[in-house]
C-alpha positions as a Markdown table, in Angstrom:
| # | Residue | x | y | z |
|---|---|---|---|---|
| 1 | Met | 0.0 | 0.0 | 0.0 |
| 2 | Phe | 1.3 | 3.4 | -1.0 |
| 3 | Asn | 2.5 | 5.4 | 2.1 |
| 4 | Met | 2.4 | 9.1 | 1.4 |
| 5 | Lys | 4.4 | 9.9 | 4.6 |
| 6 | Lys | 7.2 | 7.6 | 3.7 |
| 7 | Phe | 7.2 | 9.0 | 0.1 |
| 8 | Gly | 7.5 | 12.5 | 1.5 |
| 9 | Val | 10.4 | 11.6 | 3.6 |
| 10 | Ala | 12.1 | 9.9 | 0.6 |
| 11 | Val | 11.6 | 12.9 | -1.5 |
| 12 | Ala | 13.1 | 15.1 | 1.2 |
| 13 | Met | 16.1 | 12.8 | 1.5 |
| 14 | Leu | 16.6 | 12.8 | -2.2 |
| 15 | Ser | 16.6 | 16.5 | -2.2 |
| 16 | Leu | 19.3 | 16.5 | 0.5 |
| 17 | Ile | 21.4 | 13.9 | -1.3 |
| 18 | Ala | 21.1 | 15.9 | -4.6 |
| 19 | Asn | 22.2 | 19.0 | -2.8 |
| 20 | Ala | 25.0 | 17.1 | -1.1 |
| 21 | Ala | 26.6 | 16.7 | -4.6 |
| 22 | Ala | 27.8 | 20.3 | -4.2 |
| 23 | Ala | 31.4 | 20.3 | -3.1 |
| 24 | Cys | 34.0 | 22.8 | -1.9 |
| 25 | Asp | 37.8 | 22.3 | -1.5 |
| 26 | Met | 40.2 | 24.0 | 0.9 |
| 27 | Val | 44.0 | 23.7 | 1.2 |
| 28 | Val | 46.4 | 25.2 | 3.7 |
| 29 | Val | 50.2 | 25.3 | 3.1 |
| 30 | Thr | 52.1 | 25.6 | 6.3 |
| 31 | Pro | 55.5 | 27.3 | 6.8 |
| 32 | Lys | 57.3 | 24.1 | 6.0 |
| 33 | Gly | 55.6 | 23.9 | 2.6 |
| 34 | Ser | 55.7 | 27.5 | 1.5 |
| 35 | Ala | 58.6 | 29.3 | -0.2 |
| 36 | Asp | 58.7 | 32.2 | 2.3 |
| 37 | Gly | 57.8 | 30.4 | 5.6 |
| 38 | Ser | 54.2 | 31.8 | 5.5 |
| 39 | Met | 50.8 | 30.3 | 5.8 |
| 40 | Ile | 48.8 | 30.2 | 2.5 |
| 41 | Trp | 45.1 | 29.3 | 2.6 |
| 42 | Ala | 43.0 | 28.6 | -0.4 |
| 43 | Lys | 39.3 | 27.7 | -1.1 |
| 44 | Asn | 37.1 | 26.9 | -4.1 |
| 45 | Ser | 33.5 | 27.5 | -3.3 |
| 46 | Asn | 31.0 | 25.3 | -5.2 |
| 47 | Arg | 27.5 | 26.7 | -5.5 |
| 48 | Asn | 24.5 | 26.6 | -7.7 |
| 49 | Asn | 25.2 | 27.8 | -11.2 |
| 50 | Glu | 22.9 | 30.9 | -10.9 |
| 51 | Glu | 24.1 | 31.9 | -7.4 |
| 52 | Cys | 26.1 | 35.1 | -7.7 |
| 53 | Met | 29.0 | 35.3 | -5.2 |
| 54 | Thr | 29.5 | 38.9 | -4.2 |
| 55 | Phe | 32.8 | 40.3 | -2.8 |
| 56 | Lys | 32.4 | 42.7 | 0.1 |
| 57 | Phe | 34.1 | 44.6 | 3.0 |
| 58 | His | 32.4 | 44.8 | 6.4 |
| 59 | Ala | 33.7 | 47.3 | 8.9 |
| 60 | Gly | 34.3 | 46.1 | 12.4 |
| 61 | Gly | 33.8 | 48.2 | 15.5 |
| 62 | Lys | 32.7 | 48.4 | 19.1 |
| 63 | His | 29.1 | 47.6 | 20.0 |
| 64 | Ala | 26.8 | 48.7 | 22.8 |
| 65 | Pro | 25.5 | 46.2 | 25.4 |
| 66 | Gly | 22.2 | 44.7 | 24.3 |
| 67 | Glu | 22.9 | 45.2 | 20.6 |
| 68 | Thr | 21.9 | 42.4 | 18.3 |
| 69 | Val | 22.8 | 41.2 | 14.8 |
| 70 | Lys | 20.4 | 39.5 | 12.3 |
| 71 | Val | 22.2 | 36.6 | 10.6 |
| 72 | Ser | 20.5 | 34.5 | 7.8 |
| 73 | His | 17.7 | 32.9 | 9.9 |
| 74 | Thr | 17.9 | 34.3 | 13.4 |
| 75 | Thr | 18.9 | 37.2 | 15.6 |
| 76 | Ile | 21.7 | 36.8 | 18.1 |
| 77 | Pro | 23.5 | 39.1 | 20.6 |
| 78 | Gln | 26.2 | 41.2 | 19.1 |
| 79 | Ala | 29.8 | 40.9 | 20.3 |
| 80 | Pro | 31.3 | 43.8 | 22.2 |
| 81 | Val | 34.0 | 44.1 | 19.5 |
| 82 | Thr | 34.0 | 42.9 | 15.9 |
| 83 | Tyr | 36.9 | 42.9 | 13.4 |
| 84 | Ser | 36.7 | 44.2 | 9.9 |
| 85 | Val | 36.1 | 41.4 | 7.3 |
| 86 | Ile | 36.5 | 40.9 | 3.6 |
| 87 | Gly | 34.5 | 38.0 | 2.2 |
| 88 | Ala | 33.1 | 36.2 | -0.8 |
| 89 | Glu | 29.4 | 35.8 | 0.0 |
| 90 | Pro | 26.3 | 34.4 | -1.8 |
| 91 | Tyr | 24.3 | 37.4 | -2.8 |
| 92 | Trp | 21.3 | 36.6 | -0.5 |
| 93 | Gly | 23.1 | 35.6 | 2.7 |
| 94 | Trp | 24.5 | 37.4 | 5.7 |
| 95 | Gly | 27.6 | 35.3 | 5.9 |
| 96 | Gly | 30.1 | 34.0 | 3.3 |
| 97 | Glu | 31.8 | 31.0 | 1.9 |
| 98 | Ile | 35.3 | 32.6 | 2.1 |
| 99 | Glu | 36.1 | 35.1 | 4.9 |
| 100 | Met | 39.2 | 36.8 | 6.3 |
| 101 | Asn | 39.5 | 39.5 | 9.0 |
| 102 | Glu | 42.0 | 42.3 | 9.6 |
| 103 | Lys | 44.1 | 40.1 | 11.9 |
| 104 | Gly | 44.7 | 37.6 | 9.1 |
| 105 | Val | 42.2 | 35.0 | 10.4 |
| 106 | Cys | 40.6 | 33.0 | 7.5 |
| 107 | Cys | 37.7 | 30.7 | 7.7 |
| 108 | Gly | 35.9 | 28.5 | 5.1 |
| 109 | Asn | 33.4 | 25.6 | 5.4 |
| 110 | Glu | 32.7 | 22.3 | 3.7 |
| 111 | Leu | 29.6 | 20.1 | 3.5 |
| 112 | Ile | 30.2 | 16.7 | 5.2 |
| 113 | Leu | 28.0 | 13.7 | 5.7 |
| 114 | Thr | 27.9 | 11.8 | 9.0 |
| 115 | Lys | 25.7 | 9.1 | 10.5 |
| 116 | Asp | 23.7 | 11.7 | 12.4 |
| 117 | Pro | 20.7 | 12.4 | 10.1 |
| 118 | Val | 20.6 | 15.9 | 8.7 |
| 119 | His | 17.6 | 17.9 | 9.8 |
| 120 | His | 16.5 | 21.5 | 9.2 |
| 121 | Glu | 16.5 | 23.9 | 12.1 |
| 122 | Glu | 14.4 | 26.9 | 11.3 |
| 123 | Glu | 16.6 | 29.3 | 13.3 |
| 124 | Gly | 19.8 | 27.2 | 13.0 |
| 125 | Met | 23.1 | 28.5 | 11.7 |
| 126 | Asn | 24.3 | 27.7 | 8.2 |
| 127 | Gly | 28.0 | 27.4 | 7.4 |
| 128 | His | 28.1 | 30.9 | 5.8 |
| 129 | Asp | 27.0 | 32.6 | 9.0 |
| 130 | Leu | 29.4 | 30.6 | 11.1 |
| 131 | Asn | 32.3 | 31.5 | 8.8 |
| 132 | Arg | 31.6 | 35.3 | 9.1 |
| 133 | Leu | 30.9 | 35.1 | 12.8 |
| 134 | Ala | 34.2 | 33.3 | 13.4 |
| 135 | Val | 36.3 | 35.9 | 11.8 |
| 136 | Glu | 34.3 | 38.9 | 13.0 |
| 137 | Arg | 34.8 | 37.7 | 16.6 |
| 138 | Gly | 38.1 | 35.8 | 16.6 |
| 139 | Ala | 41.5 | 37.4 | 16.8 |
| 140 | Thr | 43.3 | 34.1 | 16.2 |
| 141 | Ala | 42.3 | 30.8 | 14.5 |
| 142 | Tyr | 41.8 | 29.2 | 17.9 |
| 143 | Glu | 39.5 | 31.9 | 19.1 |
| 144 | Ala | 37.6 | 31.9 | 15.8 |
| 145 | Met | 37.1 | 28.1 | 16.0 |
| 146 | His | 35.6 | 28.4 | 19.5 |
| 147 | Val | 33.2 | 31.1 | 18.2 |
| 148 | Ile | 31.8 | 28.5 | 15.8 |
| 149 | Ile | 31.7 | 25.8 | 18.6 |
| 150 | Asp | 29.8 | 28.2 | 20.9 |
| 151 | Met | 27.3 | 29.0 | 18.1 |
| 152 | Ile | 26.7 | 25.4 | 17.2 |
| 153 | Glu | 26.2 | 24.3 | 20.8 |
| 154 | Lys | 23.8 | 27.2 | 21.5 |
| 155 | Tyr | 21.8 | 27.6 | 18.3 |
| 156 | Gly | 22.5 | 24.4 | 16.3 |
| 157 | Gln | 23.3 | 24.1 | 12.7 |
| 158 | Gly | 21.1 | 23.1 | 9.8 |
| 159 | Gly | 19.9 | 26.5 | 8.8 |
| 160 | Asn | 18.9 | 26.6 | 5.1 |
| 161 | Ala | 21.9 | 27.4 | 2.8 |
| 162 | Asn | 19.8 | 27.9 | -0.3 |
| 163 | Pro | 18.6 | 31.4 | -1.4 |
| 164 | Pro | 15.0 | 32.4 | -0.6 |
| 165 | Ser | 14.1 | 32.1 | -4.3 |
| 166 | Ser | 14.7 | 28.3 | -4.1 |
| 167 | Ser | 11.9 | 25.9 | -3.0 |
| 168 | Asp | 14.5 | 23.3 | -2.0 |
| 169 | Leu | 16.1 | 23.1 | 1.4 |
| 170 | Tyr | 19.8 | 22.8 | 1.5 |
| 171 | Val | 20.9 | 21.7 | 4.9 |
| 172 | Tyr | 24.1 | 19.9 | 6.0 |
| 173 | Trp | 26.7 | 19.5 | 8.7 |
| 174 | Asn | 30.0 | 21.4 | 8.3 |
| 175 | Ser | 33.7 | 21.0 | 8.5 |
| 176 | Phe | 35.9 | 24.1 | 8.8 |
| 177 | Leu | 39.5 | 25.0 | 8.0 |
| 178 | Ile | 40.4 | 28.0 | 10.2 |
| 179 | Val | 43.8 | 29.6 | 9.6 |
| 180 | Asp | 45.8 | 32.6 | 10.9 |
| 181 | Pro | 49.5 | 33.6 | 10.2 |
| 182 | Asn | 50.7 | 31.2 | 12.9 |
| 183 | Glu | 48.5 | 28.1 | 13.0 |
| 184 | Ala | 45.6 | 26.2 | 11.4 |
| 185 | Trp | 42.8 | 24.2 | 12.9 |
| 186 | Val | 40.4 | 21.7 | 11.4 |
| 187 | Leu | 36.9 | 21.6 | 13.0 |
| 188 | Glu | 34.4 | 18.9 | 12.0 |
| 189 | Thr | 30.9 | 18.7 | 13.2 |
| 190 | Ser | 27.9 | 16.4 | 13.4 |
| 191 | Asp | 24.7 | 18.1 | 14.5 |
| 192 | Arg | 25.7 | 20.0 | 17.7 |
| 193 | Arg | 28.7 | 17.8 | 18.4 |
| 194 | Trp | 32.3 | 18.6 | 17.2 |
| 195 | Ile | 35.9 | 17.5 | 17.1 |
| 196 | Ala | 39.0 | 19.6 | 16.4 |
| 197 | Arg | 42.6 | 19.0 | 15.4 |
| 198 | Lys | 45.5 | 21.5 | 15.1 |
| 199 | Val | 47.3 | 21.1 | 11.8 |
| 200 | Asp | 51.0 | 20.2 | 12.5 |
| 201 | Val | 53.2 | 22.9 | 10.9 |
| 202 | Asn | 55.5 | 20.1 | 9.7 |
| 203 | Glu | 52.7 | 18.7 | 7.5 |
| 204 | Gly | 53.6 | 21.1 | 4.7 |
| 205 | Val | 50.2 | 20.8 | 3.0 |
| 206 | Phe | 46.8 | 19.9 | 4.4 |
| 207 | Ala | 43.8 | 19.5 | 2.0 |
| 208 | Leu | 40.1 | 19.3 | 3.2 |
| 209 | Thr | 37.3 | 18.2 | 1.0 |
| 210 | Asn | 33.7 | 17.0 | 1.6 |
| 211 | Met | 34.4 | 14.1 | 4.0 |
| 212 | Cys | 35.5 | 13.7 | 7.6 |
| 213 | Ser | 39.3 | 13.9 | 7.9 |
| 214 | Ile | 40.0 | 13.6 | 11.6 |
| 215 | Gly | 40.9 | 10.1 | 12.7 |
| 216 | Ser | 42.2 | 8.9 | 16.0 |
| 217 | Val | 44.5 | 12.0 | 16.4 |
| 218 | Tyr | 42.7 | 15.1 | 17.7 |
| 219 | Asp | 43.1 | 17.9 | 20.3 |
| 220 | Glu | 39.6 | 18.7 | 21.5 |
| 221 | Cys | 36.1 | 17.4 | 21.2 |
| 222 | Ser | 32.6 | 18.0 | 22.6 |
| 223 | Asp | 31.9 | 16.4 | 25.9 |
| 224 | Asp | 29.3 | 13.9 | 24.6 |
| 225 | Leu | 30.9 | 13.1 | 21.2 |
| 226 | Ile | 32.1 | 9.6 | 22.2 |
| 227 | Gln | 29.2 | 8.8 | 24.5 |
| 228 | His | 26.7 | 9.6 | 21.7 |
| 229 | Ala | 28.5 | 7.1 | 19.4 |
| 230 | Ile | 28.4 | 4.4 | 22.1 |
| 231 | Glu | 24.7 | 5.0 | 22.7 |
| 232 | Lys | 24.0 | 4.7 | 18.9 |
| 233 | Gly | 26.0 | 1.5 | 18.7 |
| 234 | Trp | 28.6 | 3.0 | 16.3 |
| 235 | Phe | 31.5 | 2.5 | 18.8 |
| 236 | Ala | 32.4 | 0.1 | 21.5 |
| 237 | Glu | 33.8 | 1.5 | 24.8 |
| 238 | Gly | 37.4 | 0.6 | 25.2 |
| 239 | Asp | 38.2 | 0.6 | 21.5 |
| 240 | Glu | 40.4 | 3.4 | 20.0 |
| 241 | Phe | 38.2 | 6.2 | 19.0 |
| 242 | Asn | 38.6 | 7.2 | 15.3 |
| 243 | Phe | 36.2 | 10.0 | 14.3 |
| 244 | Phe | 36.3 | 9.1 | 10.6 |
| 245 | Lys | 35.5 | 5.5 | 11.1 |
| 246 | Val | 32.9 | 6.0 | 13.8 |
| 247 | Tyr | 31.0 | 9.0 | 12.5 |
| 248 | Ser | 31.4 | 9.4 | 8.8 |
| 249 | Gln | 29.2 | 8.1 | 6.0 |
| 250 | Ile | 31.6 | 6.0 | 3.9 |
| 251 | Asn | 29.7 | 6.0 | 0.6 |
| 252 | Pro | 30.9 | 9.4 | -0.8 |
| 253 | Arg | 34.5 | 8.8 | 0.2 |
| 254 | Pro | 36.1 | 7.6 | -3.1 |
| 255 | Asn | 34.5 | 10.4 | -5.1 |
| 256 | Phe | 35.5 | 13.2 | -2.7 |
| 257 | Glu | 38.8 | 11.8 | -1.6 |
| 258 | Thr | 40.1 | 12.0 | -5.2 |
| 259 | Lys | 40.1 | 15.8 | -5.0 |
| 260 | Gly | 42.0 | 16.0 | -1.7 |
| 261 | Arg | 44.6 | 13.5 | -2.9 |
| 262 | Arg | 44.9 | 15.5 | -6.2 |
| 263 | Ala | 45.8 | 18.7 | -4.3 |
| 264 | Tyr | 48.5 | 16.8 | -2.3 |
| 265 | Asp | 49.8 | 15.3 | -5.5 |
| 266 | Met | 50.1 | 18.6 | -7.4 |
| 267 | Leu | 51.8 | 20.3 | -4.5 |
| 268 | Ala | 54.1 | 17.5 | -3.2 |
| 269 | Lys | 56.8 | 18.1 | -5.9 |
| 270 | Lys | 57.0 | 21.8 | -4.9 |
| 271 | Met | 57.2 | 21.2 | -1.1 |
| 272 | Gly | 59.1 | 24.0 | 0.6 |
| 273 | Lys | 58.9 | 26.2 | -2.5 |
| 274 | Ile | 55.1 | 26.7 | -2.8 |
| 275 | Val | 53.9 | 30.2 | -3.7 |
| 276 | Pro | 50.3 | 31.5 | -4.2 |
| 277 | Gln | 50.6 | 30.8 | -8.0 |
| 278 | Asp | 51.0 | 27.1 | -7.3 |
| 279 | Leu | 47.7 | 27.1 | -5.4 |
| 280 | Met | 46.0 | 28.9 | -8.2 |
| 281 | Glu | 47.1 | 26.1 | -10.5 |
| 282 | Val | 45.6 | 23.6 | -8.1 |
| 283 | Met | 42.3 | 25.5 | -7.8 |
| 284 | Arg | 42.0 | 25.6 | -11.6 |
| 285 | Asp | 42.5 | 21.9 | -12.1 |
| 286 | Asn | 39.6 | 20.6 | -14.2 |
| 287 | Lys | 41.0 | 17.7 | -16.2 |
| 288 | Leu | 43.3 | 15.9 | -13.7 |
| 289 | Ala | 45.9 | 16.6 | -16.3 |
| 290 | Gly | 49.0 | 14.4 | -16.2 |
| 291 | Ser | 47.4 | 11.8 | -14.0 |
| 292 | Phe | 46.1 | 8.4 | -14.9 |
| 293 | Leu | 42.6 | 9.9 | -14.4 |
| 294 | Glu | 43.0 | 12.7 | -16.9 |
| 295 | Ser | 39.8 | 13.2 | -18.9 |
| 296 | Arg | 40.2 | 12.7 | -22.6 |
| 297 | Phe | 37.0 | 14.5 | -23.5 |
| 298 | Gly | 37.1 | 18.0 | -22.1 |
| 299 | Met | 36.7 | 18.5 | -18.4 |
| 300 | Ala | 36.5 | 15.7 | -15.8 |
| 301 | Lys | 33.0 | 14.4 | -15.4 |
| 302 | Val | 33.1 | 10.9 | -14.0 |
| 303 | Thr | 35.8 | 11.6 | -11.4 |
| 304 | Arg | 35.4 | 14.8 | -9.5 |
| 305 | Ala | 37.9 | 17.6 | -10.1 |
| 306 | Leu | 39.0 | 20.6 | -8.0 |
| 307 | Ser | 37.5 | 23.0 | -10.5 |
| 308 | Glu | 34.1 | 21.6 | -11.6 |
| 309 | His | 31.8 | 22.9 | -14.2 |
| 310 | Met | 28.4 | 21.3 | -13.6 |
| 311 | Ile | 24.9 | 22.6 | -13.1 |
| 312 | Gly | 24.3 | 23.0 | -9.4 |
| 313 | Asn | 28.0 | 22.6 | -8.7 |
| 314 | Ser | 30.1 | 25.2 | -10.4 |
| 315 | Ile | 32.8 | 27.3 | -8.8 |
| 316 | Ala | 31.2 | 30.5 | -7.6 |
| 317 | Gly | 34.4 | 32.0 | -6.2 |
| 318 | Ser | 38.0 | 31.2 | -5.4 |
| 319 | Ala | 40.6 | 32.8 | -3.2 |
| 320 | Ile | 44.2 | 32.4 | -2.1 |
| 321 | Phe | 45.1 | 34.1 | 1.2 |
| 322 | His | 48.9 | 34.8 | 1.6 |
| 323 | Leu | 49.6 | 35.4 | 5.3 |
| 324 | Arg | 53.1 | 36.8 | 5.3 |
| 325 | His | 55.6 | 37.1 | 8.2 |
| 326 | Asp | 58.1 | 39.3 | 6.4 |
| 327 | Glu | 58.6 | 42.3 | 8.7 |
| 328 | Ser | 59.9 | 44.4 | 5.8 |
| 329 | Ile | 56.3 | 44.4 | 4.5 |
| 330 | Pro | 54.2 | 47.0 | 6.4 |
| 331 | Glu | 51.6 | 45.4 | 8.6 |
| 332 | Pro | 48.6 | 47.0 | 6.8 |
| 333 | Met | 49.5 | 45.2 | 3.6 |
| 334 | Arg | 51.1 | 42.0 | 5.0 |
| 335 | Asn | 48.1 | 39.8 | 4.4 |
| 336 | Val | 47.1 | 39.7 | 0.7 |
| 337 | Ile | 44.0 | 38.1 | -0.8 |
| 338 | Trp | 44.1 | 36.8 | -4.3 |
| 339 | Ala | 40.5 | 36.4 | -5.4 |
| 340 | Ala | 38.7 | 35.3 | -8.5 |
| 341 | Met | 35.0 | 35.7 | -9.2 |
| 342 | Ala | 33.1 | 32.7 | -10.5 |
| 343 | Ser | 35.3 | 29.9 | -11.9 |
| 344 | Pro | 39.1 | 30.6 | -11.5 |
| 345 | Asp | 39.9 | 29.0 | -14.8 |
| 346 | Cys | 37.6 | 31.5 | -16.6 |
| 347 | Gly | 39.0 | 34.6 | -15.1 |
| 348 | Ala | 41.9 | 36.2 | -13.1 |
| 349 | Tyr | 42.9 | 36.3 | -9.5 |
| 350 | Arg | 43.2 | 39.9 | -8.4 |
| 351 | Pro | 44.9 | 41.2 | -5.2 |
| 352 | Phe | 43.1 | 42.8 | -2.3 |
| 353 | Tyr | 44.4 | 44.3 | 1.0 |
| 354 | Phe | 42.8 | 45.6 | 4.2 |
| 355 | Cys | 44.5 | 48.9 | 3.7 |
| 356 | Ala | 42.7 | 49.3 | 0.3 |
| 357 | Lys | 39.1 | 49.9 | -0.7 |
| 358 | Val | 37.2 | 46.9 | -2.1 |
| 359 | Pro | 35.6 | 48.1 | -5.3 |
| 360 | Glu | 31.8 | 48.6 | -4.7 |
| 361 | Glu | 30.8 | 47.0 | -8.0 |
| 362 | Leu | 32.0 | 43.6 | -6.8 |
| 363 | Ala | 28.9 | 43.5 | -4.5 |
| 364 | Ile | 26.5 | 43.8 | -7.5 |
| 365 | Gly | 24.5 | 40.7 | -8.6 |
| 366 | Glu | 21.7 | 38.3 | -7.7 |
| 367 | Asn | 20.2 | 35.1 | -9.3 |
| 368 | Thr | 19.7 | 36.4 | -12.8 |
| 369 | Tyr | 22.2 | 37.9 | -15.3 |
| 370 | Asp | 23.1 | 41.6 | -14.6 |
| 371 | Ile | 25.3 | 43.5 | -17.1 |
| 372 | Lys | 26.4 | 45.7 | -14.2 |
| 373 | Ser | 27.8 | 42.7 | -12.2 |
| 374 | Pro | 31.4 | 41.7 | -12.6 |
| 375 | Trp | 30.5 | 38.2 | -11.2 |
| 376 | Trp | 28.0 | 37.6 | -14.0 |
| 377 | Cys | 30.5 | 38.7 | -16.6 |
| 378 | Phe | 33.0 | 36.0 | -15.5 |
| 379 | Asp | 30.2 | 33.4 | -15.1 |
| 380 | Met | 29.2 | 34.0 | -18.7 |
| 381 | Leu | 32.7 | 33.0 | -19.8 |
| 382 | Asp | 32.2 | 29.7 | -17.9 |
| 383 | Arg | 28.8 | 29.1 | -19.6 |
| 384 | Met | 30.2 | 30.0 | -23.0 |
| 385 | Ala | 33.4 | 27.9 | -22.6 |
| 386 | Arg | 31.4 | 24.8 | -21.8 |
| 387 | Ala | 29.9 | 24.9 | -25.3 |
| 388 | Asn | 33.3 | 23.7 | -26.7 |
| 389 | Glu | 35.5 | 22.6 | -23.8 |
| 390 | Asp | 38.5 | 21.4 | -25.8 |
| 391 | Cys | 38.9 | 24.7 | -27.6 |
| 392 | Tyr | 37.4 | 27.5 | -25.5 |
| 393 | Phe | 39.1 | 26.7 | -22.2 |
| 394 | Asp | 42.4 | 26.8 | -23.9 |
| 395 | Val | 41.5 | 30.2 | -25.3 |
| 396 | Leu | 40.8 | 31.4 | -21.8 |
| 397 | Lys | 44.1 | 30.0 | -20.5 |
| 398 | Ala | 46.0 | 31.7 | -23.3 |
| 399 | Ile | 44.6 | 35.1 | -22.3 |
| 400 | Trp | 44.6 | 35.0 | -18.6 |
| 401 | Thr | 48.1 | 33.4 | -18.1 |
| 402 | Pro | 50.1 | 36.4 | -19.5 |
| 403 | Phe | 47.5 | 38.8 | -18.0 |
| 404 | Glu | 48.3 | 37.4 | -14.5 |
| 405 | Ala | 52.0 | 37.3 | -15.1 |
| 406 | Arg | 52.1 | 41.0 | -15.8 |
| 407 | Met | 49.9 | 41.7 | -12.9 |
| 408 | Phe | 52.1 | 39.8 | -10.5 |
| 409 | Asn | 55.2 | 41.7 | -11.6 |
| 410 | Glu | 53.4 | 45.1 | -11.4 |
| 411 | Asn | 52.0 | 44.1 | -8.0 |
| 412 | Lys | 55.6 | 43.6 | -6.7 |
| 413 | Met | 56.6 | 47.0 | -7.9 |
| 414 | Met | 53.5 | 48.6 | -6.4 |
| 415 | Glu | 54.2 | 46.9 | -3.0 |
| 416 | Lys | 57.7 | 48.3 | -2.9 |
| 417 | Lys | 56.5 | 51.8 | -3.5 |
| 418 | Ala | 53.7 | 51.5 | -1.0 |
| 419 | Ala | 56.1 | 50.0 | 1.6 |
| 420 | Lys | 58.4 | 53.0 | 1.3 |
| 421 | Leu | 55.5 | 55.4 | 1.7 |
| 422 | Phe | 54.4 | 53.6 | 4.8 |
| 423 | Lys | 58.0 | 53.7 | 6.1 |
| 424 | Asp | 58.1 | 57.4 | 5.5 |
| 425 | Gly | 54.9 | 58.0 | 7.5 |
| 426 | Lys | 52.9 | 58.8 | 4.4 |
| 427 | Asp | 50.1 | 56.3 | 5.2 |
| 428 | Glu | 47.3 | 57.9 | 3.3 |
| 429 | Glu | 49.4 | 58.1 | 0.1 |
| 430 | Ala | 50.3 | 54.5 | 0.6 |
| 431 | Lys | 46.7 | 53.4 | 1.0 |
| 432 | Lys | 45.6 | 55.4 | -2.1 |
| 433 | Leu | 48.4 | 53.8 | -4.1 |
| 434 | Val | 47.3 | 50.3 | -3.1 |
| 435 | Ser | 43.6 | 51.1 | -3.6 |
| 436 | Asp | 44.2 | 52.5 | -7.0 |
| 437 | Phe | 46.1 | 49.4 | -8.0 |
| 438 | Val | 43.3 | 47.1 | -6.7 |
| 439 | Gln | 40.7 | 49.1 | -8.7 |
| 440 | Leu | 42.9 | 49.2 | -11.8 |
| 441 | Tyr | 43.2 | 45.4 | -12.0 |
| 442 | Cys | 39.6 | 44.8 | -11.2 |
| 443 | Asp | 38.7 | 47.1 | -14.0 |
| 444 | Lys | 41.2 | 45.6 | -16.4 |
| 445 | Ser | 40.1 | 42.0 | -15.7 |
| 446 | Trp | 36.4 | 43.0 | -16.1 |
| 447 | Asn | 37.1 | 44.7 | -19.4 |
| 448 | Val | 39.1 | 41.6 | -20.7 |
| 449 | Ala | 36.2 | 39.4 | -19.7 |
| 450 | Lys | 33.7 | 41.6 | -21.6 |
| 451 | Gly | 36.0 | 41.4 | -24.6 |
| 452 | Leu | 36.2 | 37.6 | -24.4 |
| 453 | Gln | 32.5 | 37.3 | -24.6 |
| 454 | Gly | 32.7 | 38.9 | -28.0 |
| 455 | Val | 35.5 | 36.6 | -29.0 |
| 456 | Phe | 33.5 | 33.6 | -28.1 |
| 457 | Lys | 30.5 | 34.8 | -30.0 |
| 458 | Glu | 32.6 | 35.1 | -33.2 |
| 459 | Leu | 34.5 | 31.9 | -32.6 |
| 460 | Asn | 31.3 | 30.0 | -32.0 |
| 461 | Lys | 30.2 | 30.8 | -35.6 |
| 462 | Val | 33.1 | 28.7 | -37.0 |
| 463 | Met | 33.9 | 26.3 | -34.1 |
| 464 | Pro | 30.5 | 25.8 | -32.3 |
| 465 | Gly | 31.2 | 22.6 | -30.5 |
| 466 | Pro | 28.7 | 19.7 | -30.1 |
| 467 | Lys | 25.0 | 20.4 | -30.6 |
| 468 | Val | 24.1 | 18.9 | -27.3 |
| 469 | Asn | 25.6 | 20.4 | -24.1 |
| 470 | Leu | 26.3 | 17.3 | -22.0 |
| 471 | Ile | 26.2 | 19.3 | -18.8 |
| 472 | Asp | 22.9 | 21.0 | -19.4 |
| 473 | Pro | 21.2 | 19.5 | -22.5 |
| 474 | Asp | 17.9 | 21.3 | -21.9 |
| 475 | Gly | 19.5 | 24.7 | -21.2 |
| 476 | Val | 17.8 | 24.9 | -17.8 |
| 477 | Ser | 20.5 | 26.9 | -16.1 |
| 478 | Asn | 20.6 | 29.5 | -18.9 |
| 479 | Lys | 16.8 | 29.9 | -18.8 |
| 480 | Asn | 16.9 | 30.3 | -15.0 |
| 481 | Ala | 19.6 | 32.9 | -15.3 |
| 482 | Lys | 17.9 | 34.7 | -18.2 |
| 483 | Val | 20.9 | 34.5 | -20.4 |
| 484 | Val | 21.3 | 33.8 | -24.1 |
| 485 | Leu | 24.7 | 32.6 | -25.3 |
| 486 | Phe | 26.3 | 33.5 | -28.6 |
| 487 | Gln | 23.6 | 35.9 | -29.7 |
């Protein structure tokens, strides 16, 4: 006999599993792995193909007793002091996927699956809110981690991470990679429970993808984490506790683990010499090139890649945070953010600093195409390039590689000039110089992206690619976004 209640639960679970296909990737390079003894943190954020990822500055400050703050789904007490934050954030949300504060504390989240069933909490926190709260309130990675822990224990997680325009719920448990110039912490959660491990600086490289990573070695955990597992029958008292083996859902492991291992593989041969450009190469990997899993037909589709181009699972934003220790670099510009809008293999990474203004136009954009939005301009290149992957992605690489090479050289010269101005006490002149450079390369990259749209329109007349788009044969994403390609 047909059971409507069971059918409803099954549909809800299918929705959750479908959403769970979305995947992010984070990597931290410790001082042992980097060329200059610094921490370097990177994240690719995978989101729905129509979900514009804005880039914004939020000023910190002191707050009065009793003041509150409205996050995505609830209102909470404001902290007495918050730090200024730069973040890459879905257009509709309060928090972001990629966040960093003025102290050099970075935080990003990942979807993970555990044996604790996912459930929606109407006023629960989503991962975006937790990322921003962590860096607004934490002066170190450790402090920021405990901000997240306090929020999860008090309010719970499972707040909807889909935009209000979507009828689907998108709820999940989170793992976090939280980094400052001196240390990095991995925090993994299951409902209101958690476990944390400090990354050994001698590891050189640590990569986090959409699966539990903490095993039997950890530093802290919630009081009831092990007892809960015993009560559920997942763990026998007296055995060695291994979070991955006890709590994780094993099924998605092979698919997701490929991406983490790929990051290690790409960086291993550069250990001790890793620079931000190396991480950019990792974040742009879409074919598993040079490995036995390399895709012969365009981008990787069967095996997951670090830079994916699928409907419901495209890269909405990417960033590399270089947390430098060099005391010859003035403190206001010591931490540099290299950020790309939409997919990093369709655009350029540009530098941002806390002593410089973040261009206001980077905050423009919603769920349909907007000619005034830089994010949508770069996302259009992603959509157009998919029409003929073997050709068009190589065109993009041929343009952006020399563009970035010149930008890196000019950025070094700009930093030397700004450093001298700061040293001479000409702080406002230094800040203006840095701000002008940031704006210049945001404008330049946007103009190149606009020009490339025209190039693809002409190229498509003579090299159109296959008639059927394997990623989106019905053109659903373009219809939803209200875009027409090659017209």
